[in-house]
ChimeraX commands (.cxc) that place a marker at each C-alpha (Angstrom):
marker #1 position 0.54,-0.37,-0.08 radius 0.5
marker #1 position 1.63,3.52,-1.25 radius 0.5
marker #1 position 0.54,6.54,0.52 radius 0.5
marker #1 position -0.15,9.37,-2.41 radius 0.5
marker #1 position 1.01,12.66,-1.72 radius 0.5
marker #1 position -0.45,15.38,-4.54 radius 0.5
marker #1 position 2.97,17.41,-5.73 radius 0.5
marker #1 position 1.05,20.70,-7.03 radius 0.5
marker #1 position -0.63,21.01,-4.05 radius 0.5
marker #1 position 1.40,24.47,-2.24 radius 0.5
marker #1 position 1.35,23.71,1.71 radius 0.5
marker #1 position 0.60,27.12,3.02 radius 0.5
marker #1 position 2.97,26.02,6.64 radius 0.5
marker #1 position 4.15,28.80,9.41 radius 0.5
marker #1 position 2.64,30.83,7.33 radius 0.5
marker #1 position -0.19,34.38,8.06 radius 0.5
marker #1 position -3.79,35.07,6.69 radius 0.5
marker #1 position -4.30,38.67,6.52 radius 0.5
marker #1 position -7.77,39.41,5.69 radius 0.5
marker #1 position -9.01,42.70,4.81 radius 0.5
marker #1 position -12.36,43.59,4.15 radius 0.5
marker #1 position -13.57,45.88,1.72 radius 0.5
marker #1 position -16.64,47.23,-0.67 radius 0.5
marker #1 position -18.40,44.15,0.98 radius 0.5
marker #1 position -15.69,41.57,-0.75 radius 0.5
marker #1 position -12.97,40.47,1.41 radius 0.5
marker #1 position -10.34,39.19,0.50 radius 0.5
marker #1 position -7.08,37.75,1.91 radius 0.5
marker #1 position -2.79,36.79,1.15 radius 0.5
marker #1 position -0.51,34.67,2.60 radius 0.5
marker #1 position 1.90,36.69,4.46 radius 0.5
marker #1 position 5.37,34.83,6.23 radius 0.5
marker #1 position 4.99,35.52,9.81 radius 0.5
marker #1 position 7.80,37.94,11.79 radius 0.5
marker #1 position 8.33,39.49,8.06 radius 0.5
marker #1 position 9.11,42.86,7.95 radius 0.5
marker #1 position 11.80,44.09,5.89 radius 0.5
marker #1 position 11.11,43.60,2.48 radius 0.5
marker #1 position 7.76,42.84,0.77 radius 0.5
marker #1 position 9.34,40.37,-1.44 radius 0.5
marker #1 position 9.98,38.68,1.91 radius 0.5
marker #1 position 6.91,38.74,3.38 radius 0.5
marker #1 position 4.45,37.30,1.29 radius 0.5
marker #1 position 4.85,34.03,0.11 radius 0.5
marker #1 position 2.25,34.58,-2.99 radius 0.5
marker #1 position 2.29,37.35,-5.47 radius 0.5
marker #1 position -1.42,36.89,-5.43 radius 0.5
marker #1 position -4.53,38.41,-3.93 radius 0.5
marker #1 position -7.14,35.55,-3.25 radius 0.5
marker #1 position -10.84,35.18,-1.45 radius 0.5
marker #1 position -10.19,32.92,-0.22 radius 0.5
marker #1 position -6.11,31.80,0.31 radius 0.5
marker #1 position -6.77,27.74,2.22 radius 0.5
marker #1 position -8.98,27.09,-0.57 radius 0.5
marker #1 position -6.76,28.99,-3.82 radius 0.5
marker #1 position -9.25,30.80,-4.80 radius 0.5
marker #1 position -8.23,34.29,-6.49 radius 0.5
marker #1 position -9.98,37.17,-6.14 radius 0.5
marker #1 position -11.64,38.24,-9.27 radius 0.5
marker #1 position -10.31,41.19,-11.18 radius 0.5
marker #1 position -13.70,43.10,-11.06 radius 0.5
marker #1 position -13.89,42.39,-7.29 radius 0.5
marker #1 position -10.43,43.80,-7.09 radius 0.5
marker #1 position -11.14,46.98,-9.15 radius 0.5
marker #1 position -14.39,47.62,-7.52 radius 0.5
marker #1 position -12.82,47.47,-3.81 radius 0.5
marker #1 position -9.58,49.15,-4.88 radius 0.5
marker #1 position -10.05,51.18,-8.15 radius 0.5
marker #1 position -7.25,48.80,-9.91 radius 0.5
marker #1 position -6.60,45.30,-10.58 radius 0.5
marker #1 position -2.71,46.04,-9.68 radius 0.5
marker #1 position -1.69,43.54,-6.51 radius 0.5
marker #1 position 1.63,44.86,-6.00 radius 0.5
marker #1 position -0.53,47.97,-5.38 radius 0.5
marker #1 position -3.37,46.68,-3.44 radius 0.5
marker #1 position -0.90,45.01,-1.15 radius 0.5
marker #1 position -0.19,48.47,0.34 radius 0.5
marker #1 position -3.59,48.23,1.27 radius 0.5
marker #1 position -3.25,45.93,4.10 radius 0.5
marker link #1:1,2 radius 0.2
marker link #1:2,3 radius 0.2
marker link #1:3,4 radius 0.2
marker link #1:4,5 radius 0.2
marker link #1:5,6 radius 0.2
marker link #1:6,7 radius 0.2
marker link #1:7,8 radius 0.2
marker link #1:8,9 radius 0.2
marker link #1:9,10 radius 0.2
marker link #1:10,11 radius 0.2
marker link #1:11,12 radius 0.2
marker link #1:12,13 radius 0.2
marker link #1:13,14 radius 0.2
marker link #1:14,15 radius 0.2
marker link #1:15,16 radius 0.2
marker link #1:16,17 radius 0.2
marker link #1:17,18 radius 0.2
marker link #1:18,19 radius 0.2
marker link #1:19,20 radius 0.2
marker link #1:20,21 radius 0.2
marker link #1:21,22 radius 0.2
marker link #1:22,23 radius 0.2
marker link #1:23,24 radius 0.2
marker link #1:24,25 radius 0.2
marker link #1:25,26 radius 0.2
marker link #1:26,27 radius 0.2
marker link #1:27,28 radius 0.2
marker link #1:28,29 radius 0.2
marker link #1:29,30 radius 0.2
marker link #1:30,31 radius 0.2
marker link #1:31,32 radius 0.2
marker link #1:32,33 radius 0.2
marker link #1:33,34 radius 0.2
marker link #1:34,35 radius 0.2
marker link #1:35,36 radius 0.2
marker link #1:36,37 radius 0.2
marker link #1:37,38 radius 0.2
marker link #1:38,39 radius 0.2
marker link #1:39,40 radius 0.2
marker link #1:40,41 radius 0.2
marker link #1:41,42 radius 0.2
marker link #1:42,43 radius 0.2
marker link #1:43,44 radius 0.2
marker link #1:44,45 radius 0.2
marker link #1:45,46 radius 0.2
marker link #1:46,47 radius 0.2
marker link #1:47,48 radius 0.2
marker link #1:48,49 radius 0.2
marker link #1:49,50 radius 0.2
marker link #1:50,51 radius 0.2
marker link #1:51,52 radius 0.2
marker link #1:52,53 radius 0.2
marker link #1:53,54 radius 0.2
marker link #1:54,55 radius 0.2
marker link #1:55,56 radius 0.2
marker link #1:56,57 radius 0.2
marker link #1:57,58 radius 0.2
marker link #1:58,59 radius 0.2
marker link #1:59,60 radius 0.2
marker link #1:60,61 radius 0.2
marker link #1:61,62 radius 0.2
marker link #1:62,63 radius 0.2
marker link #1:63,64 radius 0.2
marker link #1:64,65 radius 0.2
marker link #1:65,66 radius 0.2
marker link #1:66,67 radius 0.2
marker link #1:67,68 radius 0.2
marker link #1:68,69 radius 0.2
marker link #1:69,70 radius 0.2
marker link #1:70,71 radius 0.2
marker link #1:71,72 radius 0.2
marker link #1:72,73 radius 0.2
marker link #1:73,74 radius 0.2
marker link #1:74,75 radius 0.2
marker link #1:75,76 radius 0.2
marker link #1:76,77 radius 0.2
marker link #1:77,78 radius 0.2
marker link #1:78,79 radius 0.2
view
């Protein structure tokens, strides 16, 4: 009997999920804890999510409605 481990799943170990509500929508980003030196060191992935644990990336229309842009680097400054 062999144990199957999916290789296409990203494990969110030692990660803090930062949540924000804006324009009646919830957004999330996945960050490493205790990192404040550089944005690239803090972010685990350069994506804004609707739900991090399910891997659901936020819809472009929702980002534009809530933040006025779909530029994710600019949106990270709101968090």
